[in-house]
C-alpha positions, 0 to 999 in steps of 0.5 A: 180424625184421619185428615189424609182420608179427607184429602185423598177423597175430597173432590172440590176445586178450591174448598178444602184444598188447603187444610190446617189441622189442629189438636186444640185451639181457642176457636177455629173462627178466631184462628181463621181470622188471624191467618186469613190474609195469608191463606188462600180462598177455600182454606179449611181449619179443623180442630179436634178441640175448641177451648173457647168455641162460640156461636151466634150472638156471642153464645158459648159452644162446647167443643170437646176433643174427638166429639164433633166437627169444629171447622172454619172456612176462609172465603174470599168471594168477590161479592158486595158486603150486603150479600155476605150474610146470605152465605150462612143460608148457603152453609145451612143448605149444604149441611142439611142436604149432606146429612139427609143424603147420609140418612139423617132427617136434619132440618134448618132452624133459620138462620143458622142452626141444624136440628135433628129430632127437634134438637140442635146438632149444628151451629153456623157462624159467619164473620166478615172482614171488609176494607173500603166497602169491599169484602176482604175475607169471610170466615164461615164456622161450623160446629157439629155434635157428632159423638157427644153423649153428655150435655150440660144440664142447661142445654140438654133439653135443646142439644143433641148429637148424631150418635145420641140420636142413633146414627154412627157416621165417621166424621171424615165422611160428614166433612167430605159430604159437606165440603163438596155440597157447599162448593156446588151451592157456593158457586151457584150463588157467588159465581152465577148470582143464583139464589134459587138452590140455596132458597129451595133447600132452606125451604125444603128442609125448614124446621119452622115454615108453617109453624108458630114461632117465637121471635125474640128481639131485645129480650121481647118474645112475640109469637108469630106464624112463619110463612116463608123465606124471601129472596133476600133470605129473610123470614116472612112471619104473620102476626095474630092480626094477619099483618105480615112482616119481614124478619132480618136475622141480625140480633133476632133469635127464633124459638119454637112455640113449645120448645127449641123448635 
């Protein structure tokens, strides 16, 4: 990966102004957490390979050398702890909008996955550290399958890559688009307390609104219709009897009625 190309072309105020580039690491999120206190707001860690990449709910994330974008941002926003999880939706909005700007019909599977042709190409993992009920730092990780062509059998039905779906785009270009878009949407949310753009993009690019989905919690699967995403970033779903409930991302997984999405 040409990191200098990213540095030379990046037009942001703080996101990615400090970039740490690694050949290999256990996990960019784990590494980011180790160095967060000593690095500036907006620091970006990029690795060619992760040997112990992880996703939401402790799931493994395969991240082979040169095949994708494995990166984490160190953020130090002045926000309340309860407002931090919304940054997952900010990141999802930035990734989806960026990929669509590059010609991909990418969609968001709430709360933290990006799909292409009904298969997952990107996962987002947000982790928080707090002291005395104040945010110390947030690590926001993104794993994007860019050039991967071969997937393990257990995930091949639900995972794909940008190249496998017929698109050839340089990883540096994707990173530039995402970082610049993320900073814009992030500023609106954190600095201006404006959720409108984030919610509008999550609704516009939603892979599940208007569809029947399975809500999986503690191993129990319930079929519901997805109606909307509310102002708190939670999912509004309707039971078969017409009852409307609110779903917080927490320990919940969402799957399509007949497949991944």
